[in-house]
C-alpha positions in Angstrom: 136.8 114.4 196.9 138.0 112.3 199.8 135.3 111.1 202.2 135.4 111.3 205.9 137.2 108.3 207.5 134.7 106.3 209.6 136.7 105.6 212.7 133.9 103.7 214.3 134.4 100.9 211.7 137.9 100.3 213.0 136.3 99.7 216.4 133.9 97.2 214.8 136.9 95.5 213.3 138.4 95.3 216.7 135.3 93.5 218.1 135.3 91.2 215.1 139.0 90.2 215.4 138.5 89.5 219.1 135.6 87.2 218.1 137.9 85.4 215.6 140.4 84.8 218.4 137.7 83.6 220.8 136.4 81.1 218.2 139.8 79.6 217.5 141.0 79.9 221.1 138.0 77.9 222.4 137.6 75.5 219.6 139.5 72.6 221.2 137.9 73.2 224.6 134.4 72.6 223.1 135.4 69.0 222.1 138.0 68.0 224.7 136.1 68.7 227.9 133.2 66.5 229.1 130.2 67.0 226.9 127.5 69.0 228.7 129.8 69.8 231.7 129.9 73.4 233.0 133.3 74.1 231.5 132.5 72.7 228.1 129.1 74.5 228.0 130.8 77.8 228.8 133.4 77.4 226.1 130.8 76.3 223.6 128.7 79.4 224.5 131.6 81.7 224.0 132.5 80.1 220.8 129.0 80.3 219.3 128.4 83.9 220.6 131.6 84.8 218.7 130.3 83.4 215.4 129.4 86.9 214.1 133.2 87.4 213.3 133.6 86.5 209.7 130.1 87.8 208.5 130.7 91.1 210.3 134.0 91.5 208.5 132.3 90.8 205.1 129.5 93.2 205.9 132.1 95.9 206.8 133.8 95.3 203.5 130.6 95.9 201.6 129.9 99.0 203.7 133.4 100.5 203.2 133.6 99.8 199.5 130.2 101.3 198.6 130.7 104.2 200.9 134.1 105.0 199.3 133.1 104.6 195.7 129.5 105.8 195.7 129.4 108.9 193.5 133.0 108.4 192.5 133.1 105.4 190.2 134.5 105.0 186.7 136.5 102.7 184.5 139.7 104.2 185.8 138.6 103.7 189.4 137.9 100.1 188.6 141.5 99.5 187.4 142.9 101.2 190.5 140.5 99.1 192.6 141.8 95.8 191.2 145.4 96.9 191.4 145.1 97.7 195.0 143.3 94.5 195.8 146.0 92.4 194.2 148.6 94.3 196.3 146.6 94.2 199.5 144.9 90.9 199.4 146.0 88.5 196.7 149.8 88.8 197.2 149.5 88.5 201.0 147.3 85.4 200.5 149.9 83.8 198.3 152.7 84.7 200.8 150.9 83.5 203.8 149.7 80.3 202.1 153.4 79.5 201.4 154.3 80.4 205.0 151.7 78.0 206.4 152.7 75.3 203.9 156.2 75.2 205.4 155.2 76.2 208.9 152.8 73.2 209.4 155.4 70.8 208.0 157.9 72.2 210.6 155.4 72.2 213.4 153.7 68.8 213.0 156.1 66.6 211.2 158.9 64.6 212.8 162.1 66.7 213.1 163.9 64.0 211.0 161.7 64.8 208.0 163.1 67.7 206.0 160.9 70.5 204.7 159.9 70.0 201.1 158.2 72.0 198.4 156.0 70.4 195.8 154.7 73.0 193.4 151.7 70.9 192.3 150.8 70.1 195.9 151.0 73.8 196.8 148.9 75.0 193.9 146.2 72.5 194.8 145.9 74.2 198.2 145.3 77.7 196.8 141.8 77.6 195.2 140.0 76.8 198.5 142.5 78.0 201.0 143.6 74.6 202.2 147.0 75.8 203.3 145.5 76.9 206.7 142.1 76.7 208.2 141.6 80.5 208.6 142.5 81.6 205.0 139.1 80.7 203.6 137.9 84.3 204.4 140.3 85.6 201.8 138.8 83.3 199.1 135.3 84.7 200.0 136.4 88.3 200.0 138.2 88.0 196.7 135.0 86.7 195.1 133.2 89.8 196.3 136.1 92.0 195.0 135.6 90.4 191.6 131.9 91.2 191.6 132.1 94.6 193.2 132.7 96.6 190.0 129.6 95.1 188.4 127.5 95.8 191.5 128.9 99.4 191.7 128.1 100.0 188.1 124.6 98.6 188.6 124.1 101.0 191.6 125.5 103.9 189.5 123.4 103.3 186.4 120.1 101.9 187.9 118.3 103.7 190.7 116.2 100.7 191.5 119.3 98.5 191.8 120.9 101.0 194.2 117.7 101.3 196.4 117.1 97.6 196.6 120.7 96.2 196.7 120.1 94.8 200.2 117.0 92.9 199.1 118.7 91.7 195.9 121.5 90.3 198.1 119.1 88.6 200.4 117.2 87.0 197.5 120.5 85.7 196.0 121.6 84.2 199.3 118.2 82.6 199.9 118.1 81.1 196.5 121.7 79.7 196.8 120.9 78.3 200.3 117.7 76.7 199.0 119.5 75.0 196.1 122.3 73.8 198.4 120.0 72.7 201.2 117.1 71.1 199.3 118.6 70.6 195.9 121.7 68.7 194.6 124.0 70.8 196.7 127.0 73.1 195.8 130.6 72.1 196.3 132.5 74.3 198.8 129.3 76.2 199.5 130.6 77.7 202.8 133.6 79.2 200.9 131.5 80.9 198.2 130.4 84.5 198.4 126.8 83.5 197.7 126.6 82.1 201.2 127.2 85.7 202.6 125.7 87.8 199.8 122.9 89.3 202.0 125.5 90.6 204.5 127.8 92.2 201.8 124.8 93.7 200.1 123.3 95.1 203.3 126.7 96.6 204.1 126.8 98.2 200.7 123.3 99.7 201.2 124.4 101.1 204.5 127.5 102.5 203.0 125.7 104.3 200.2 123.2 105.9 202.6 125.4 106.1 205.7 124.1 109.4 207.1 120.5 108.3 206.8 121.5 105.0 208.4 123.1 106.8 211.4 120.1 109.0 211.9 117.9 105.9 211.9 120.3 104.1 214.2 120.3 107.0 216.7 116.5 106.5 217.1 116.4 102.7 217.3 119.8 101.6 218.7 118.1 100.2 221.8 116.0 97.8 219.7 118.9 96.8 217.5 121.2 96.0 220.4 118.4 94.0 222.1 117.7 92.1 218.9 121.4 91.3 218.5 121.6 90.0 222.0 118.5 87.9 221.6 119.7 86.4 218.3 123.1 85.6 219.8 121.7 83.9 222.9 119.1 81.9 220.9 121.8 80.9 218.4 124.2 79.7 221.1 121.4 78.0 223.1 120.4 76.0 220.1 123.9 74.4 220.0 123.9 73.9 223.7 120.6 72.1 223.7 121.3 70.1 220.6 124.5 68.6 221.9 122.5 67.4 224.9 119.9 65.9 222.5 117.2 68.2 224.0 116.5 69.9 220.7 116.5 69.0 217.1 116.3 71.9 214.7 116.5 72.1 210.9 119.7 73.6 209.4 117.5 76.4 208.0 117.1 77.9 211.5 120.8 77.8 212.2 121.5 79.5 208.9 118.8 82.2 209.4 119.9 83.0 212.9 123.6 83.0 211.9 122.8 85.8 209.3 120.4 87.8 211.5 122.8 87.7 214.5 125.7 89.0 212.4 123.6 91.7 210.8 122.2 93.0 214.1 125.6 92.7 215.8 127.4 94.7 213.1 124.8 97.5 213.2 124.9 97.5 217.0 128.7 97.6 217.0 128.7 100.6 214.7 126.5 102.6 217.1 128.7 101.4 220.1 131.8 102.5 218.2 130.4 105.9 217.7 129.4 106.1 221.4 132.9 105.1 222.5 134.5 107.7 220.3 132.3 110.4 221.9 132.4 109.2 225.5 135.6 107.1 226.1 138.3 108.4 223.7 141.1 106.5 225.4 139.4 103.1 225.0 138.4 104.1 221.5 142.0 104.8 220.5 143.1 101.4 221.8 140.3 99.7 219.8 141.0 101.7 216.7 144.6 100.5 216.9 143.4 96.9 217.3 141.1 97.3 214.4 143.8 98.8 212.2 146.0 95.8 213.0 143.2 93.2 212.5 144.3 91.9 209.1 147.8 91.3 210.4 146.5 89.6 213.5 144.2 87.5 211.4 147.1 86.3 209.3 149.5 85.5 212.1 147.5 84.3 215.0 147.0 80.6 214.0 150.8 80.2 213.9 151.1 81.5 217.5 148.1 79.5 218.7 149.3 76.3 217.1 152.8 76.7 218.5 151.4 77.2 222.0 149.1 74.2 221.7 151.8 71.8 220.5 154.8 73.0 222.6 153.1 73.9 225.9 150.8 71.1 226.9 148.7 71.5 230.1 150.0 69.4 232.9 146.9 68.9 234.9 143.1 69.4 234.6 143.1 72.3 237.0 145.3 74.3 234.6 143.1 73.8 231.6 141.4 77.1 231.8 144.7 79.0 232.3 146.1 77.1 229.2 143.1 78.2 227.1 143.2 81.8 228.3 147.0 82.1 227.8 146.6 80.8 224.3 144.0 83.4 223.5 146.1 86.2 225.0 149.2 85.1 223.1 147.3 84.8 219.9 146.2 88.4 220.4 149.3 90.2 221.8 152.1 88.6 219.7 150.4 89.2 216.3 149.3 92.7 217.4 152.8 93.7 218.3 154.1 92.2 215.0 151.4 93.9 212.9 151.9 97.2 214.6 155.7 97.0 214.2 155.3 96.2 210.5 152.9 99.1 210.1 155.3 101.6 211.6 158.2 100.3 209.5 156.1 100.5 206.3 155.1 104.1 207.2 158.7 105.1 207.7 159.7 103.6 204.3 156.8 105.4 202.6 157.8 108.7 204.3 161.4 108.3 203.1 160.3 107.7 199.6 158.1 110.9 199.7 161.0 112.9 201.0 163.3 111.6 198.4 160.9 112.7 195.7 
């Protein structure tokens, strides 16, 4: 039996993709402007306040997967699950890795240097998403997809595993962080799912008990929103103060606040999404459209932003803010239009196939 589509999650995706664009759109401004100046501090604050983006996407993935398959899991479902993930994630990853392999050559190399393809070089880029700086997210989510059937079977067969999934995830991440931080270290740690396990597991727990979660959230949403804001402000302030050498904090606190901020932000955004659906349906529709196009925007936006930064240099200091804002808007609007157009064309093709049958 099909479950109700949770439209509020598309709104959360919209907030998360906007945060991704803000992170990338302000990244150069945080290092190019005078350290500690008003402009640099504002851009750094925006950048760090947007750091919930990737963890919120991962938490949403856990929520959606466990919500969808809870009570409807079998060996056959596992095969269907893997087939769909290959089609929807692995193949796009390979295609876009190849695209950026050629695109970066064209964009950054001298025009007299012809494009080339080295199979061994390209394959070396794939394991850790080195074809482009933003593709690491797919490497992380693929790891969760590989583990998901095992986690789902555990939740189906073992009541205690289902009830304590969120805590199990937190323990796994804490153990991994401790080993990496105080032990010998783990290569590519930030691209491993164990660095985000608590978020995925908490999302899964929410997904399996979604109605209970909503009832709880309707009672305590004020506290959750307040905690999200406090965590975000403290997280950003730590970076602001440290760059001025006014604060020296262990990496443990950055890691802890990074996770807590994302958790509270995701939960708060779910409540806000439901509120927008009930009270501002027009705005909600726009955000739902943005959320639905978020994966396409994620894939395309670095190409637009990089082209803007390399071909349209700011002429004078007074135009710097306009240059940054324009880059952000272009990296939002152009990929959104392309993703929406692709979605409509794909829908028309699917409809024609159904009619032909």
